[in-house]
N, C-alpha and C positions, 0 to 999 in steps of 0.2 A: 787562288793562282799562286805560282811560285814567287819567291822573293825576287824582285827585279834585280837584274845583273849588276847595275851600279851600286845598289845597296849591299848585295852580297860581296862585291869587290871591296867596298869600304869596310865592311865588317871583318873580312879576312885580313885586310891590311892592319886593322886595329888590334885583332886578337890572335892572328896566326893560327896555330893548331887548336886554339880554344874556340874556334868557330867551325861547326861541322854541319854538313848536309848529308852525311852518310845515313843509309837506311837503318843501320843498327842503332845509332844514336837517336834518330827520330822516333823509332819504334819504342825505345826505352822511355821516352818522354811523351808517349801517346797512350800510356796505360792508366787505368783507374782501379782503385781498390774495390769498387762495387760494379753494378751493372752498367753504369754510364759509359758510353763509348763515343769516340770521335776519331776522324783520321789523324795521323800523327802530324806534328808541326812540320813546317817546311825546312826549319834549321834549328840548331841549338847553339847557344853561346855560354861560355863559362868565364865570367869576369872575375877579377881578383881585387877590385877596388871600386869605391864610389865613383871615381872619375871615369873608369871604364864603363860602368853602368850608364853614366850620363852620356858618354860618347855613343854607346849602343843605341840608347833611346833616341838621341838626337838624329842619328842616321835613320832609324825606323820612322820617326816623325816626318822627316823630309820626304820619305818615299811611301808614307802611309802603310807601313807594315805593322800588322797586329803584334803586340808584345804581351807575353804571358810569363809571369814570375813562377819559379819552381823552387820548392824547398826540399822536402824529402818524398813528395808524392803520396802522402798518407791521407789526404783529404778524402771525404766520403761522398761529396755531392758534385763531383766533376769539376772542381774549381780550377784545376790546372790543365784541363783539356783544351786543345787548340781548335775550338769549334769552327773558327773561320780561317784556319791556317795561320801562318806567320812564324814568329821567332819565339822560342822558349828561352828565357834567361835563367839558367841554372845557377843558383847562388851557393852551391855546396862548397865551392873553393873560398868563399868569404866566410870563414868559420872561426875567426879568432876572438878570444876574450880580450878586449882592448884595455880595460882598466877596472880593477876591483877597488872600490872605496868602502872598506869595511866599516870605518867610523861613521859613514853616512848610510850604511846598509844599502848600497847601490852598486850596480855593475853596468859597464858599457861594453857592447859586443857587436859583432857583425851578424847579419841575419841567418847565415848558414850554420851557426853554432846550434847544436841540439841541446835539449834540456838536460839529458844525461851527461853530456860532455861538460856543460856548465856546472852541474852539481859536483862532478868529479873535481873540477878546478877549485871549487869552493870549500872542499872538505876541511882544509886546515884553518879556515877562517871562523868556524863556528856558525856560519850562515848557510842558507840554502834558498833555492828558488822553488816555490811550492806548486806552481800550476802544473798539473799532471794529467794530460789528456789520454794517457795510456800508451800510445805510440811514441817512439823516440823522435818526435817531430822537431823541425827546425824552429827556433824562436821567432824568426821573421815570419814564417808561415803561421805560427800560433798567433802572432799579433795581427796578421792580415785577416785571419778568420775569427778573431776575438774568442780564441779557444778557452776552455776551462777544463774540468775533469773531476777526478775523485776528491780533490781537496778543496773544491770551490766553496763548500759549505762553511769552511773556516777562514780560508785565505783569499777568497774571491777569484775572479777570472782575470784574463789578460787585461781587460779594461781597467781593473783596479791596480795592476802591477806594472804598467808601462808608464814611465814618467816623461820620456822624451824620445823623439825619433829624428832620423835623417832620412829624407825621402827624395827620390828623383822623380820629377813630374814628367808629364807626357811630352813636353818639348825638350827634355834633357836638362832643364834647370834643376838646381839642388836647393832644398830648403831644410831648415831645422825647426822642429816644433817642440813645445814644452821646455822645461828647465830642470835643473837638479834640485831646485828648492822644493820644500814639502808642499807648497801651495802657491797659486798665482791667480790674480784677478785681471790679468792683462790680455784682453782681446778674446777672440774666438778660441774654442778648444780644438785646435787643429790636430793635436795628438789623438783625441777621441774620434775625430773624423776619419783618420787613416786606420785606426785600430778597428778592424771589422770591415774594411772597404774591399777586401778580397782582391787586391791588385787592380781594381778598376779605376783608381785615381792616381796611382803612382807605385814605384818600387821602393820598398823599405830597404835602406842600406846600412843603417845603424840603429841600435836600440839602447836606451837607458832604462834599466829595470829596477824595481824595488825588491830588496832581499829581506829575508826573515831569519830570526834566530833559530838554530837547530834546537828542537825541544830536548829538555833534560831527560824525560822519560817518554817512552812510546809503548803502547799496548794495543794489539789488534786481536780481533776475534771473529769467528763465523758461527752463526747459530741458525737452526732450522725452524720452520713454522709449519703448522698443519695446512694452512690455506693462504692463498694469495692475499686475500683481504686482511687477514691478521698481520701478515708481514708489513704491508703498506700502512695499515693503521698504527702499527708500532712506530714506524718512522714519524708519522705525524705527531703522535703523542710525545716522542722523544724530543723533537724540535720544540714543541709547545711547552715542554717541561723545562726548557732552558739548559739542557745538558750540552756542554760545549764539545760537539763532535769535531774531529779533524776529518773524518771520512765516515759516510754511512751509505753503503751501496746495497742495492737490491738485485737479486738474480731469481728468475722464476724456475719452475721445475725443469723445463727444457734446457735452460742454461746449465743447471746443476748436472743434468744428465750428460750434457756435452763436456763439462769439466771432467766428469768421471771417466768418460771414454778417451778423452784427448790427453788429459794430464795425469791419469791414474789415481785420482782422488777417490774418496769413499763417502762423499756427501749423500745424504738421503735424497732421493729424486723428488724434491719438493722445493718450495720457495725458501730462500735464505736471505739473511742480512749479513753483510761484512762491515765491520765497524773498526774505527781506530780513534784513540785518544792521545792527545799531546799535552805535556805540562810537567809539573814537578811530580816526584814519586807519590806524594800524598794526594794531590788532586787527581792524578790518573787513576789511582786506586779507588778513590771515592766516586769518580765519574763512571768507571767501569762497573762498580757495585750498583750504582743507581740505575744504569742502563740494564744490567742483568735482572734486577727486580722488575723493572718495567716490561722487559721483553717476556719474562715468565708470565706476567699478567695477560699477555696476548698469545700464550701458548708456545713461546720460544723454548727450545730444548737443544741439548747437545752442544753446549758452548765449547768451542775449541780455541783456547787462548794461545796467541803467539807473542811471546815477549822478547825472544832473542832476535837480533837483526836478520839472521838466516831464515828463521821461521816466518817473520813478517815479509821478507822479500819473496818467499815461496807463495805466501797467501796472495799478495798483490800481483805477482807474476801470473798466477792463475786467473785473477780477475782481468788483468790487462790482455791476456791471451784469449779473451772471450770470443773475439771475432773469428779467429782461426778455428777455435774449438767448435763454435756453432756451425761454421761451414762444413766441418767434418761430419755433422749429423746427416748430411745429405751429399755424399761424394759427387763431385762434378758440378755442384750448384754454385751460382753466384747469389748476390743478395741485394735486395732493396733495403738499405739501412736508413732508418728515419729516427728522428728524435723530436720531442715536444717538451715544453716546460709550462707548468700550470701553477697557480697559487697553491700553497700547501694544503689548504682546506679542501681543494678539489682533487688532490692526488689519488686517493683511494678509488674514487669513481672513475677517473680517467684511465687508470691502469686496468680496472675491471672491464671497462667498456672496450678497451683495445684488445684485451685477451679474448673477449667474446667475439669481436669482429674477426680475429685471426682464426678462431675455431670455425666460425660459420663460413669463412672463405675456404676452408679445407687446406690451410697453409701451415707449414712449420715456421713459427716465428718466435724464437726465444726472445725474452725481454730482460734487459738489465737497466740499471739506471743510477745516476748520481742523485738519488731521491731526496737527499737532505735539503736540496733547493728546488724540489718539485720537477726535476728533469729526468725523463726516462726514455729508453731507446728500444726499438724493435728491429730485429734482423730477420727479414722475411726472405726465406730461401726459395729461389726459383731456378729452374733449369734454363740455361742459355738456349735461346731460340723458341721457347714456349711462350708465345705472345699472349695467350689467354691467361696463363699463370702470372705473367708480368703485369698484365692489366689488372688482375685481381689484387695483386700486392700493392699496386699504385693506388687502387681505390681504398684499401685499408689504411695506407699511409695518409691519404687525403682526409679520410674520416677522422683520424687521430688529430690532424692539424685543425680541422674544423671544430672539433670538440674543444681543443685547447683555446682557440680564439673565442668561442662562445662563453668561456668562463674568465676571460681576461688574460689568457696565456699567450704563448708565442708559437709560431710554426717551427722554430728551431731554437733550442737552448744553447747549443754549442757547436753543432756540425757546420753551421753556416748555410748559405743560400746556394751559391754556385749556379749550376743549371738545374739541379734537381728541385729546389724549392722556389725557383724564380717565378713560376706561374702562380704561386700562392701569395706573392708579396703584396699585390693590390688588396687581397682579402684582409690582410693584417693592417696595412698602412693607409688604405683608401687614397684620398687625394694627396697625401704626403709623398706618394711615389713621384709626383710631379716636382716636388722640391728636390728629391734625390736625383731625378733626371737633370734638373737645372744645375745642380752642383757638378754632376758628371760632365755636362756640356761645357761648363765654365772651365774646368780643369783639364778636360780632354776633348776639345771640340772636334777632333778628327775621329774620335771613338776607337783609338788603337789600343788602349789599355785593357787587356783581358776582356775583349768584347763578347757580348752574349751572356754575361754573368750578372748576377745580383740584381741589377736595376731592370725592371720590365720595360718593354718598349712603350713609349707614351706618344700618342697621336695628338 
């Protein structure tokens, strides 16, 4: 149902032109990167301060209006879709870097600041923020989805790099979690609770992040392998050998073919690994040499090293453009994009089984992955409106998740739950979903914070 008139009047009085019910603004905030669809929200708000967010949420609480946080809209599991209508709070105007504390290797910023904008701001400090999910996502959205990416094997995920938060709760009250200290034993880890909560418990309005020193030397490379098994087994052997990788990415033959067509590269159309090493010139040289020897043992060939910043940027731009490149393999298609994460010892079998499922289903499903931590993705291409094809893709995605759970893995390593993985939450967590539901009910008794996401219904 539309936002009640008293609520709309109060929001308009608070925000003026930064509150909109126009069809264009609503449609813009009703889009999804993947196949997930929902009607557009009833209205959109653009706050510029924590106090405005608190005022917006308090009005919505009073009138029981659903509230959905919005960063850059790059999530893959329908996290920001207004499945029950309501108000989208677009945080892109809250994009300031508030304070860089170089001596503490920390930064405080607003949630709408993107990772690329932050690293541009940090260039002169000798520091950088390493979590890199590929898209130029907002840091508030990255915290809300507990994002990771290509560098997680060395630098960890958002869970490891968020020190403190400011959060607006469902009733409009404001809390701060965490501290600027390196560690704390004081009370519940509320920062950890909100990181990954996907906007279902509150709206993040400020973050304090851990920074890292820019490496003295960086070297990147791409190499090809004869078979999928050899490439993935090389990943496992590399990690077990203790070679300190900054990135180790896998792409299969379909993904390599997509890169060639979309980006004009000349990769052989087979499996590849993309790797990167950080450190001193001596250690980078040694690590690269050790990896090269190991890769050759598994049939790795055609090493293409990128040591200049321009060449490295081109290599990782190609990897980060995988989603668009793979969509171009089937013009007009959308995608069921799924990811799972398994213990490293089970990675080769999990990737091989997923590839077989995709073939048997008759689907085009390029696979890529941040395989240094056992996380891989499949992009199952389906034509809009083809319900049989969509059902087949969902079955493949569910089988991937079931296999991951069977070996102690997870239904999603970084994409998050949203609406897409919500039906699988009970399979992973069992009765623990009741604890999640109890936390949700305690912090959001009216159920207005991003309803229909993450936590399954509990009877």
